[in-house]
Each structure stands twice: as structure tokens, then as C-alpha cells.
C-alpha positions as CSV (number, residue, x, y, z in Angstrom):
1,M,17.8,-26.2,-6.3
2,R,15.2,-23.9,-4.8
3,K,13.4,-25.5,-1.8
4,K,9.8,-24.6,-1.2
5,F,8.5,-24.4,2.4
6,Y,6.3,-27.2,3.6
7,R,4.9,-27.5,7.0
8,T,6.5,-30.8,8.0
9,A,8.9,-31.4,10.8
10,A,11.4,-33.1,8.5
11,V,11.6,-30.3,6.0
12,L,11.8,-27.7,8.7
13,T,14.7,-29.5,10.2
14,A,16.5,-29.7,6.9
15,V,15.8,-26.0,6.2
16,C,17.0,-25.1,9.7
17,F,20.3,-26.9,8.9
18,L,20.6,-25.1,5.6
19,S,19.9,-21.6,7.0
20,G,22.5,-22.1,9.7
21,C,25.2,-23.2,7.4
22,S,25.5,-20.3,5.0
23,Q,29.3,-19.6,4.7
24,K,30.8,-16.3,3.8
25,R,34.5,-16.2,2.9
26,Q,36.2,-13.3,4.6
27,P,40.0,-12.7,4.7
28,Q,40.3,-13.9,8.3
29,D,38.7,-17.2,7.5
30,S,41.5,-18.4,5.2
31,G,44.3,-18.1,7.7
32,Q,46.5,-16.6,5.0
33,Q,48.1,-13.2,4.8
34,V,45.7,-10.7,3.3
35,S,46.9,-7.9,1.2
36,E,46.3,-4.3,2.4
37,E,44.3,-3.7,-0.8
38,T,42.0,-6.7,0.0
39,R,41.5,-5.6,3.6
40,K,40.6,-2.1,2.5
41,A,38.1,-3.6,0.0
42,W,36.4,-5.6,2.7
43,E,36.3,-2.5,5.0
44,K,34.8,-0.4,2.2
45,A,32.2,-3.0,1.4
46,E,31.1,-3.3,5.0
47,T,31.0,0.5,5.7
48,T,29.6,2.1,2.5
49,P,26.4,1.8,0.5
50,Y,28.0,0.9,-2.8
51,G,31.3,-0.8,-2.0
52,A,31.5,-4.3,-3.6
53,Y,32.7,-7.3,-1.6
54,P,36.0,-8.6,-2.8
55,E,34.6,-12.1,-2.8
56,L,31.1,-13.4,-3.6
57,V,28.8,-13.2,-0.5
58,T,25.9,-15.5,-0.7
59,Y,22.9,-14.9,1.6
60,T,20.0,-17.2,2.3
61,L,16.6,-15.5,1.7
62,G,12.9,-16.0,2.5
63,Q,11.1,-15.0,-0.7
64,M,7.5,-14.1,-1.4
65,S,6.5,-15.6,-4.8
66,G,4.1,-13.8,-7.0
67,A,1.4,-15.2,-9.4
68,N,2.6,-16.4,-12.8
69,N,6.2,-16.4,-11.6
70,S,5.9,-12.7,-10.9
71,N,5.6,-12.2,-14.6
72,L,9.3,-12.7,-15.0
73,P,10.6,-13.0,-18.6
74,E,11.1,-16.5,-19.8
75,G,14.3,-18.0,-18.4
76,D,14.5,-15.6,-15.4
77,T,14.1,-16.9,-11.9
78,Y,13.9,-15.5,-8.4
79,E,17.6,-16.1,-8.0
80,D,18.7,-15.1,-11.5
81,N,16.9,-12.0,-12.9
82,A,17.6,-8.4,-13.8
83,Y,17.7,-7.4,-10.1
84,T,19.9,-10.2,-8.8
85,R,22.3,-9.9,-11.8
86,Y,22.6,-6.2,-11.1
87,L,23.3,-6.7,-7.4
88,R,25.9,-9.4,-8.2
89,K,27.6,-7.1,-10.7
90,H,27.8,-4.1,-8.3
91,L,27.9,-5.6,-4.9
92,N,29.1,-9.2,-5.6
93,I,26.3,-10.7,-3.7
94,Q,23.9,-13.6,-4.5
95,N,20.6,-14.7,-2.9
96,D,19.9,-18.3,-2.2
97,N,16.2,-18.7,-1.7
98,I,15.9,-21.5,0.8
99,Y,12.3,-20.5,1.7
100,M,9.6,-19.8,-0.9
101,E,5.9,-19.1,-0.3
102,S,3.1,-17.6,-2.3
103,E,1.9,-14.1,-1.6
104,D,-1.4,-15.1,0.0
105,R,0.3,-17.5,2.5
106,Y,3.4,-15.5,3.1
107,S,2.4,-14.1,6.5
108,E,1.5,-17.5,7.8
109,F,4.8,-18.9,6.5
110,V,6.8,-16.2,8.3
111,N,4.9,-16.7,11.6
112,I,5.8,-20.4,11.5
113,I,9.5,-20.0,10.9
114,A,9.6,-17.3,13.5
115,K,8.1,-19.6,16.1
116,D,10.4,-22.4,15.0
117,Q,13.4,-20.0,15.1
118,T,14.6,-21.2,11.7
119,L,15.3,-17.9,10.0
120,P,17.2,-17.4,6.8
121,D,19.9,-14.7,6.7
122,V,17.5,-12.1,5.3
123,L,13.8,-12.0,5.7
124,V,10.8,-9.6,5.1
125,V,8.4,-9.7,8.0
126,S,4.8,-8.9,7.3
127,D,3.6,-7.4,10.6
128,R,4.8,-5.8,13.8
129,E,3.7,-8.6,16.1
130,T,6.0,-11.0,14.4
131,L,8.8,-8.5,14.4
132,K,8.4,-8.0,18.2
133,E,8.5,-11.7,18.7
134,L,11.8,-11.9,16.8
135,V,13.2,-9.1,18.9
136,D,12.0,-10.6,22.2
137,N,13.6,-13.9,21.3
138,D,16.9,-12.3,20.3
139,L,16.7,-13.8,16.8
140,I,17.6,-10.7,14.6
141,E,20.6,-8.3,14.3
142,D,20.8,-4.7,15.4
143,L,21.0,-2.7,12.1
144,T,21.7,0.7,13.7
145,E,25.3,0.9,12.5
146,A,24.5,-0.6,9.2
147,Y,21.8,2.0,8.5
148,E,24.2,4.9,9.4
149,K,27.1,3.7,7.4
150,C,25.6,1.7,4.5
151,T,22.5,3.7,3.6
152,S,22.8,6.2,0.8
153,P,22.0,9.9,1.7
154,R,19.0,9.8,-0.7
155,I,17.5,6.7,0.9
156,K,17.8,8.5,4.3
157,E,16.1,11.5,2.8
158,M,13.3,9.2,1.6
159,Y,12.7,8.0,5.1
160,D,12.8,11.5,6.5
161,S,10.0,12.5,4.1
162,Y,7.5,10.4,6.1
163,G,8.4,11.9,9.5
164,G,10.6,10.3,12.1
165,E,8.0,7.9,13.3
166,L,8.3,5.6,10.3
167,L,11.9,4.6,10.8
168,E,11.3,4.5,14.6
169,A,8.8,1.8,13.9
170,G,11.7,-0.6,13.5
171,E,13.4,0.5,16.7
172,F,13.3,-1.3,20.0
173,D,15.1,0.2,23.1
174,G,16.8,2.7,20.8
175,K,18.2,0.1,18.4
176,L,17.1,-0.2,14.8
177,M,16.1,-3.9,14.6
178,A,14.3,-3.8,11.3
179,V,14.0,-1.5,8.2
180,P,10.4,-0.6,7.5
181,E,8.9,-0.3,4.0
182,T,7.8,3.1,2.9
183,V,4.2,3.2,1.8
184,I,4.0,5.9,-1.0
185,D,1.0,8.2,-0.8
186,H,-1.6,7.3,-3.5
187,G,-3.7,10.4,-2.9
188,P,-7.4,10.5,-2.6
189,N,-9.8,8.5,-4.7
190,L,-10.9,10.0,-8.0
191,L,-14.3,9.4,-9.6
192,W,-13.9,7.5,-12.9
193,L,-16.8,8.1,-15.3
194,R,-17.6,7.0,-18.9
195,K,-17.1,10.3,-20.7
196,D,-18.5,8.7,-23.9
197,W,-21.8,8.1,-22.0
198,I,-21.7,11.7,-20.8
199,D,-21.4,12.9,-24.4
200,Q,-24.0,10.5,-25.6
201,L,-26.6,12.0,-23.2
202,G,-25.5,15.6,-23.9
203,L,-24.5,16.1,-20.2
204,K,-22.1,18.6,-18.7
205,E,-19.0,17.2,-17.2
206,P,-19.3,17.3,-13.4
207,E,-17.4,19.9,-11.3
208,T,-18.9,18.9,-7.9
209,L,-19.9,15.6,-6.2
210,E,-23.6,16.5,-6.5
211,E,-23.3,17.1,-10.2
212,A,-21.5,13.8,-10.5
213,F,-24.4,12.0,-8.8
214,E,-26.8,13.7,-11.2
215,V,-24.7,12.3,-14.1
216,I,-24.7,8.8,-12.6
217,E,-28.5,9.1,-12.0
218,A,-28.9,9.9,-15.7
219,F,-26.8,6.8,-16.6
220,T,-29.2,4.6,-14.6
221,E,-32.4,6.3,-15.8
222,N,-31.2,5.8,-19.4
223,R,-30.1,2.2,-18.6
224,L,-26.7,2.6,-20.2
225,G,-24.7,-0.6,-20.3
226,T,-27.8,-2.6,-19.4
227,E,-29.4,-5.4,-21.4
228,E,-33.0,-6.5,-21.2
229,G,-33.9,-7.9,-17.8
230,E,-30.8,-6.4,-16.1
231,D,-30.8,-3.7,-13.4
232,P,-28.6,-0.6,-14.1
233,V,-25.5,-0.7,-12.0
234,G,-25.0,3.0,-11.1
235,L,-22.1,3.8,-8.8
236,A,-20.1,0.6,-8.1
237,C,-19.5,-0.1,-4.4
238,D,-17.4,-2.6,-2.5
239,T,-19.1,-4.0,0.7
240,G,-16.0,-3.0,2.6
241,L,-17.0,0.7,2.0
242,V,-13.6,2.0,3.0
243,G,-10.6,1.4,0.8
244,T,-7.0,0.4,1.5
245,T,-3.8,1.7,-0.2
246,S,-4.5,-0.7,-3.1
247,S,-8.3,-0.9,-3.5
248,S,-11.0,0.6,-5.7
249,Y,-14.8,0.8,-5.5
250,S,-14.7,2.4,-2.0
251,M,-16.8,5.2,-0.7
252,D,-13.9,7.2,0.9
253,V,-14.7,10.3,-1.0
254,I,-18.3,10.4,0.3
255,F,-17.1,9.8,3.9
256,D,-14.5,12.6,3.4
257,S,-17.1,15.0,2.3
258,F,-18.8,14.6,5.7
259,H,-15.4,14.8,7.4
260,A,-15.8,11.2,8.6
261,S,-12.9,8.7,9.1
262,P,-14.5,5.3,9.5
263,Q,-12.3,2.3,10.4
264,R,-9.5,4.6,11.6
265,W,-8.4,5.9,14.9
266,I,-8.6,9.6,15.0
267,K,-7.9,12.5,17.4
268,K,-11.0,14.5,18.2
269,E,-11.2,17.2,20.8
270,G,-7.9,16.0,22.2
271,K,-8.9,12.4,22.6
272,I,-8.3,9.2,20.6
273,V,-11.6,7.8,19.2
274,Y,-12.6,5.2,16.7
275,G,-13.8,7.1,13.6
276,S,-16.6,4.7,12.8
277,L,-18.5,5.8,15.9
278,T,-18.8,9.5,15.1
279,E,-21.7,11.7,14.2
280,E,-19.9,12.5,10.9
281,T,-19.9,8.8,10.0
282,R,-23.5,8.5,10.8
283,N,-24.3,11.4,8.5
284,A,-22.3,9.9,5.7
285,L,-24.2,6.6,6.1
286,S,-27.5,8.5,6.0
287,F,-26.4,10.1,2.7
288,L,-25.3,6.8,1.2
289,H,-28.8,5.4,2.1
290,D,-30.3,8.3,0.1
291,L,-28.0,7.5,-2.9
292,Y,-29.1,3.9,-2.6
293,E,-32.8,4.8,-2.6
294,R,-32.3,7.1,-5.7
295,G,-30.7,4.2,-7.6
296,I,-27.4,6.1,-7.8
297,L,-25.6,3.6,-5.6
298,D,-25.6,0.1,-7.1
299,R,-28.7,-1.6,-5.7
300,N,-27.0,-5.0,-5.8
301,F,-23.7,-3.9,-4.2
302,A,-24.2,-6.1,-1.1
303,L,-24.2,-9.2,-3.3
304,R,-21.0,-8.4,-5.3
305,A,-17.5,-9.5,-4.7
306,P,-14.6,-7.3,-5.9
307,N,-14.0,-9.6,-8.9
308,N,-17.7,-9.2,-9.8
309,I,-17.4,-5.5,-9.8
310,R,-14.3,-5.6,-11.9
311,D,-16.2,-7.7,-14.5
312,L,-19.0,-5.1,-14.6
313,V,-16.4,-2.4,-15.5
314,V,-14.6,-4.6,-18.0
315,E,-17.8,-5.7,-19.7
316,G,-19.1,-2.2,-20.1
317,K,-22.0,-2.5,-17.7
318,C,-20.8,0.0,-15.2
319,G,-19.9,3.7,-15.9
320,A,-18.9,5.0,-12.5
321,F,-16.7,4.1,-9.6
322,F,-14.2,5.6,-7.3
323,G,-10.6,4.5,-7.7
324,L,-7.0,5.6,-7.2
325,W,-4.7,7.2,-9.8
326,W,-3.4,3.9,-11.1
327,T,-6.9,2.6,-11.9
328,P,-6.1,2.7,-15.7
329,N,-3.7,-0.2,-15.1
330,N,-6.4,-2.3,-13.4
331,P,-9.2,-2.7,-14.3
332,L,-9.5,-0.1,-17.1
333,M,-6.7,-1.4,-19.3
334,D,-8.7,-4.6,-19.8
335,A,-11.8,-2.6,-20.4
336,M,-10.0,-0.5,-23.0
337,E,-8.7,-3.6,-24.8
338,K,-12.3,-5.0,-24.9
339,D,-13.9,-1.8,-26.1
340,K,-11.7,1.2,-27.3
341,T,-14.8,3.4,-27.5
342,A,-15.1,3.2,-23.7
343,D,-13.7,6.6,-22.8
344,W,-13.0,6.6,-19.1
345,E,-12.0,9.9,-17.5
346,P,-11.0,10.8,-13.9
347,Y,-12.6,13.6,-11.9
348,Y,-11.1,15.1,-8.7
349,L,-14.2,16.3,-6.9
350,Q,-13.4,16.1,-3.2
351,E,-10.6,17.2,-1.1
352,P,-9.5,14.8,1.7
353,S,-11.4,15.6,4.9
354,G,-8.4,17.0,6.8
355,Q,-9.3,14.8,9.8
356,E,-6.3,14.0,11.9
357,A,-6.3,10.2,11.4
358,Y,-3.5,8.0,12.6
359,A,-1.4,5.7,10.5
360,S,-0.7,2.2,11.8
361,L,2.6,0.6,11.9
362,R,1.0,-2.8,12.3
363,N,0.7,-3.7,8.6
364,N,4.1,-2.4,7.5
365,K,6.6,-4.8,6.0
366,Y,10.0,-4.9,7.7
367,V,13.4,-6.2,6.5
368,V,15.3,-8.2,9.2
369,V,18.6,-10.0,9.4
370,R,19.2,-13.2,11.2
371,K,21.2,-12.9,14.5
372,G,24.8,-14.0,13.8
373,F,24.8,-13.3,10.1
374,E,28.2,-11.6,9.5
375,H,27.1,-9.1,6.9
376,P,24.0,-7.4,8.3
377,E,24.8,-4.3,6.3
378,I,23.8,-6.2,3.1
379,V,20.2,-5.2,3.4
380,M,21.0,-1.5,3.4
381,K,23.3,-1.9,0.4
382,I,20.6,-3.8,-1.5
383,I,18.1,-1.0,-0.7
384,S,20.6,1.7,-1.7
385,V,21.4,0.1,-5.0
386,L,17.8,-0.9,-6.1
387,F,15.9,2.2,-4.9
388,D,18.5,4.9,-5.3
389,H,21.4,4.0,-7.6
390,T,19.4,2.3,-10.4
391,R,16.8,5.1,-10.4
392,Y,19.0,8.2,-10.1
393,E,22.6,7.5,-11.0
394,A,23.1,4.3,-13.0
395,E,23.8,4.3,-16.7
396,D,23.9,0.5,-16.9
397,A,20.5,-0.4,-15.4
398,D,18.5,-0.8,-18.7
399,E,17.6,-4.4,-18.0
400,V,16.3,-3.5,-14.5
401,N,14.3,-0.6,-15.9
402,E,12.8,-2.7,-18.7
403,Y,11.0,-4.7,-16.0
404,F,8.7,-1.7,-15.5
405,A,7.6,-1.8,-19.1
406,L,7.2,-5.6,-18.8
407,N,5.0,-5.2,-15.7
408,V,7.2,-7.5,-13.7
409,D,5.8,-7.9,-10.2
410,P,7.8,-6.4,-7.3
411,T,7.9,-9.9,-5.8
412,A,10.7,-10.6,-8.3
413,R,13.0,-8.4,-6.2
414,P,15.1,-10.1,-3.5
415,L,13.5,-7.7,-0.9
416,V,9.7,-7.5,-1.5
417,I,9.4,-3.9,-0.3
418,N,9.6,-0.5,-1.9
419,V,11.5,2.6,-0.7
420,D,10.7,6.0,-2.1
421,Y,9.7,9.5,-1.2
422,N,6.3,10.1,0.2
423,E,5.5,12.4,-2.7
424,A,7.2,10.2,-5.3
425,T,4.0,9.8,-7.4
426,Y,3.6,13.5,-7.9
427,Q,7.2,14.3,-8.4
428,V,7.5,11.7,-11.2
429,T,4.4,13.0,-13.0
430,E,5.7,16.6,-12.8
431,K,8.9,15.5,-14.5
432,I,7.1,13.5,-17.2
433,R,4.8,16.5,-18.0
434,A,7.8,18.8,-18.2
435,A,9.5,16.4,-20.6
436,L,6.4,16.1,-22.7
437,D,6.0,19.9,-23.0
438,G,9.7,20.3,-23.7
439,T,10.7,22.2,-20.5
440,C,12.8,19.3,-19.2
441,P,15.4,17.5,-21.4
442,E,14.7,13.8,-21.6
443,E,18.2,12.9,-20.5
444,E,17.4,14.5,-17.1
445,L,14.7,12.0,-16.4
446,T,15.3,9.1,-14.0
447,A,15.0,5.6,-15.2
448,I,11.4,5.3,-13.9
449,E,10.4,8.7,-15.3
450,S,11.9,7.8,-18.7
451,S,10.0,4.5,-18.8
452,Y,6.7,6.3,-18.3
453,Y,7.6,9.2,-20.6
454,Q,8.3,6.8,-23.5
455,A,4.9,5.1,-22.9
456,C,3.1,8.5,-22.8
457,R,4.9,9.6,-25.9
458,N,3.9,6.4,-27.7
459,Y,0.3,7.1,-26.8
460,L,0.3,10.7,-28.0
461,D,2.3,10.1,-31.2
462,S,1.1,6.8,-32.5
463,R,-2.3,5.4,-33.7
464,E,-0.9,1.9,-32.9
465,Y,-0.2,2.5,-29.3
466,M,-0.4,-0.4,-26.9
467,A,-2.9,-0.7,-24.0
468,E,0.1,-0.2,-21.6
469,D,0.8,3.2,-23.3
470,W,-2.8,4.3,-22.8
471,A,-2.7,3.2,-19.2
472,A,0.5,5.1,-18.5
473,Y,-0.9,8.3,-19.9
474,K,-4.3,8.1,-18.3
475,S,-2.8,7.3,-14.9
476,R,0.3,9.5,-14.8
477,I,-0.9,12.4,-16.8
478,S,-4.7,12.5,-16.7
479,A,-5.2,11.2,-13.1
480,V,-2.1,12.3,-11.2
481,G,-2.1,15.5,-13.2
482,L,-5.4,16.3,-11.6
483,L,-3.9,16.0,-8.2
484,V,-0.9,18.0,-9.1
485,D,-3.0,20.8,-10.6
486,G,-5.3,20.7,-7.6
487,N,-2.4,21.3,-5.3
488,Y,-2.9,18.1,-3.5
489,T,-0.3,17.6,-0.7
490,P,0.1,14.2,1.0
491,A,-0.5,14.4,4.7
492,V,2.1,13.1,7.1
493,H,0.0,11.1,9.6
494,P,1.1,10.6,13.1
495,Y,1.8,7.0,13.9
496,L,-0.3,5.2,16.5
497,D,1.4,2.9,18.9
498,D,-0.6,-0.1,17.9
499,T,0.0,-2.3,20.8
500,D,-3.2,-4.4,21.2
501,G,-4.9,-1.9,19.0
502,V,-6.2,-3.9,16.1
503,V,-9.9,-4.1,15.9
504,P,-10.9,-7.8,16.3
505,Q,-12.5,-9.4,13.3
506,S,-15.7,-9.9,15.1
507,L,-16.1,-6.2,15.6
508,K,-15.1,-5.5,12.0
509,Q,-17.8,-7.8,10.7
510,F,-20.3,-6.4,13.1
511,E,-19.5,-2.9,11.8
512,K,-19.7,-4.0,8.2
513,D,-23.0,-5.7,8.6
514,S,-24.5,-2.8,10.5
515,F,-23.4,-0.2,7.9
516,I,-24.7,-2.3,5.0
517,K,-28.1,-2.7,6.7
518,I,-28.3,1.1,7.3
519,I,-27.4,1.9,3.7
520,M,-29.9,-0.6,2.2
521,G,-32.7,0.5,4.6
522,E,-33.0,-2.8,6.3
523,V,-32.8,-0.8,9.6
524,P,-33.4,2.9,10.1
525,V,-30.5,5.4,10.4
526,S,-31.4,5.6,14.1
527,Y,-30.0,2.0,14.5
528,F,-26.6,3.7,14.5
529,D,-27.2,4.4,18.2
530,T,-27.6,0.7,18.8
531,F,-24.5,-0.1,16.8
532,V,-22.4,2.2,18.9
533,E,-23.7,0.8,22.1
534,Q,-23.2,-2.8,21.1
535,W,-19.7,-2.0,19.6
536,Y,-18.5,-0.9,23.0
537,Q,-20.2,-3.8,24.8
538,L,-18.6,-6.3,22.5
539,G,-15.1,-5.3,23.5
540,G,-14.8,-1.8,21.9
541,K,-14.6,0.0,25.2
542,E,-11.7,-2.1,26.5
543,L,-10.0,-1.7,23.1
544,T,-10.3,2.1,23.2
545,E,-8.9,2.1,26.7
546,Q,-5.9,0.1,25.6
547,I,-5.3,2.4,22.6
548,R,-5.4,5.5,24.9
549,A,-3.2,3.9,27.5
550,S,-0.5,3.0,25.0
551,N,-0.6,6.5,23.6
552,P,-0.7,8.6,26.7
553,G,0.4,11.8,25.0
554,E,-2.4,11.7,22.5
555,S,-5.4,11.6,24.9
556,G,-6.9,13.9,27.4
557,T,-9.2,12.6,30.0
558,S,-9.8,9.0,30.9
559,L,-12.3,6.9,29.0
560,S,-14.8,6.6,31.8
561,R,-15.1,10.4,32.3
562,S,-15.0,11.7,28.7
563,V,-18.1,13.4,27.4
564,R,-18.4,14.8,23.9
565,F,-21.3,16.2,22.0
566,S,-19.9,15.7,18.5
567,V,-18.8,12.1,19.1
568,F,-20.8,9.4,20.7
569,P,-19.8,9.0,24.4
570,D,-17.5,6.2,25.2
571,D,-19.8,4.5,27.6
572,P,-23.4,4.4,26.3
573,S,-24.7,4.4,29.8
574,D,-23.2,7.9,30.3
575,R,-24.8,9.3,27.2
576,I,-26.2,12.8,27.9
577,S,-27.3,13.7,24.4
578,S,-28.4,12.0,21.3
579,F,-28.3,13.0,17.7
580,L,-31.3,14.1,15.8
581,L,-32.4,12.0,12.8
582,R,-32.3,13.7,9.5
């Protein structure tokens, strides 16, 4: 029976007992003479990506549970589903989920079992701080040899596509102590507009950002989607302003147009600086204020939570927002089901800024193996089977691939990570398009490509297509197709040694409040000077010093002596120039 984690001493003790008692039968354990064939089978299993264990190997697992049972088909569980059945068939392994916790509490759960030193055999760790704690306390296995011997060549190639720093994020003192997740490039935000509204007003489709803002202004002036007594929405905007790898409604495109990189550490004139403090960010905020005054930017954006914005889109009250290529899956699929006349189209109007911004390893997920577990190679074998074999080689993985069509959440997998090429999104779309136009035989498609191809074909060929088919076409062909045709190339960002480098929540909130006030006109744009000064006074100066000290090869002069004219000086008392107000 699956045992859920509870924060009580009694349960922790019981779980500790369970995690320490997982038994794996190996030939030497029986005390009996082992045949040469069996010995070779064990050796092959322990030294190759796809060799099956001659006897069932059960491993205890800490599992992240998704909402609605991760949308698993009826009867499937986290221990018995398409993924686990396939792994049992090909590797002869079985997960025993002795820890279970919901997605929103998983990080807290991992921190607790790390401090209590009650690890299961295999665990996904949510942040680098916890990983370092596990390493410092000698609680996890060295995976260096396992990676070399039991990782498929294609998986190694995937990691190489991100640059060497990604895999090195799991290394300590030259040893690979954890396997990092790969975070596939999602590309820049696209502007999603109601094309049916554009046609209704007799407008030209925009080719530039400024033309797009004129279109949105026409939406608001004509009160499209608005009932009596309601304010027109205009361009939807999240109060966070800057998006993550999985968020919509951000203003990243506008910041990019000013070559600004707020909320990221960047290299500027040979020194590491915080991108929110630059002249470029100031100019972008000034422009956002202008959009707000013109009614183009949602006048009520400061009052809306992300779910509120989503409701505006689904209910047909909003006709413009920035979102990533997969936006048709969420929220536009629900909008389409509610109103099939709502013709949403993506527009690729702004290239990324090209600013050299750093990626952080802090928020990566990492797979670790408990110290003393006799089959540490098992994690590399699982990764090789699920993210290589089933996608590229297998002819018996139909059940696994059907999960894509069923929208089964990735949390259903024994390892809640993804491993793929940095450019996987664009490679898949190019193959699908080639299959649709007949230049690539369908049988040459991988499992994932074939799944999306069938959905796109259903959308093009049938009047009775499903919403999922529409979403597949709009995302993969319409949206990603724009990026492919625009010759977008994912950047390989240098990784920042993030020791003590996370911006404290107090500073994040101060920045958010200050930026919103500037955009809404509650304070003049000149307040940005005050924001910069106070940011440093509230701990930002010490934080910047720490970042530069931990990345000595990335910075030039010391903090106290640096002077720049394009970026606010580090120490406001040393300021020798100021920026003119627009």
C-alpha cells in the first residue's frame, strides 16, 4: 500500500525503516553457485543502458503527485502505469513509492526528509541548496561511473546541447552526484491576438510591435469583448511583469525591445550586474507607463491574479496577451471550446534582446540516489529508456506514447524530470511540417512527432476535430512554425554560480511594487533613481558583491570602484551621472 508522507515523528520513523530495508536479490546474496550466463546478465545490466536485470529489482521512490491523479487513465496508479509497466518489461525494475507528496508541497517535503536523513533509494531534488546539503552529509551516491556506462549516447548528446555547465551543475569535487533535468528552450513570447476582431474592424495584421499596439488600441476604443459598465481590458498583464519558463501574460517582449533583462543577472561591460537596475529597464518601464496611459495596457492589471486573467481570455473579454508557443493548450483550448469563432493567432514581432543573461542552476531539478543503494545505475537506465528508447527506437511503446494524446501529466513518470535536446521543440515541428507536406514519410517520425502529426492531420482533414487537435496545430505548426521560419535559435546561456545569489523575497517584493507604481503613474519615472538606491541599501550591494566574488572570472573591477554610465553605479553615493527623464 502506498504510504503518504506526514510530518509526524512516528511516521518518519516508520518510513525511515522502510527506506533502509529495500532488498535487491543479486547472485552473491543467495550463497548458491551462479551460472556464467546469469553472472554475465547481471554484469550487462549494471554496465549498459538497456540491459535487463536477471531478477526483479525494486527501488523505493519519493514521488511528486499531480492534480487529479496526474490525469492517469482509470485503473492506472503511480506504481502501475504505462511508464512503470514498460520499465518492468525492458529493465525488470519496479518502483515502490514510499513517499508521496503533492506538487505544491514537494520542495518542503524533500527538505524535511533531507534534514531527517530518511531518503528513499531514488529521489528528485527540487533545488541546489538541498542537493548540496545531501552531498555535504554524504547521503547520496556518486553517479560518475553510472553516467559513463549506463547512459545512452543520445542522452549524452542531449546534455551536450546545453553546454558543459548543465551536467557540471550536478558535480561536486569532480564527481557527478546528481543528474540535472534539462529545461527545453521555449523560445520568446509571441503576441496572441483575436484575428476575428482584427477582421471585424477591417484592420491590417501587425508586422511590428508598434502596429500591434495600434491594433490593441483599436480593440479598446471599440470596446470589443466589453459589456455595459465594464472597462476594456486591452493587453493583459501579470503583475510579475517578467515571465518564467511556464508563464503567460508577461511583458518580456517589451523589455527585450529595450534590450532590458530585469530580474536576471547579466554581464555588462565586463561586470555582473542585476538587470533590473539598468537604464534599459528604466526606459522599458517608461514605455509601459505610456501604454498604460493610452489604455493599451490593461488599466486594472495590478488588481488581477493569473487565474483572473485566464478567465478574461476564456470568457472572450480580452483579445491580446503575450504567451509562449504552447499557449493554445492553456488557456486557448478552453477559449476555443467556449467560442469556436474566437480566432486566436500568434505574431512573432520581437527578437530576443541578445543581452548576455545568466541562467541559474538553483531552480533545476536533480535526480539523486541514496548512499548505499546497490544499483545507482538504475536512474541512468530509466532516463535512457524513457527519454531515448521509447522516443526514437521502440516499436512496442504505443501505450507510453498514448499518454501524450491523453494529456497525462509528467508527474506520472517515476522520475519527474524531462531530458531532451535544447532545440527539441523546433526539431519536432520541422519534422511534423515535413510529414504534413509529404517530404518526410510518416514512418520516419518519432513517437512524439507521430502523436502530434496525427492530431494536426485530424485538424486539417476533419470538420469534427477535437479541441486537442486544434491546440496541437496552433501550437506546433502556427506558433513554433513562426519561430522556425524566423530563424530563431535558442541561446546557450552561461551558468551562474548561484551560491548565495538568490534575490531575497523582500527585495523581489520591493522591486515589484516599485515597478507597478511607475507603470501606473503613482510615482514619476524619476522614482527609478530612488528604487535603485534603496535596493542597494536594503541588501542588494552585499548580494552583488557575493555574486561577483563567487564568479571571479565573470567580473572586472571590484564593486566599490566600478563606474558605468549605461548602468546605475553600484554604490549610489558614488553616482557621477544621472539619466535624463524622457
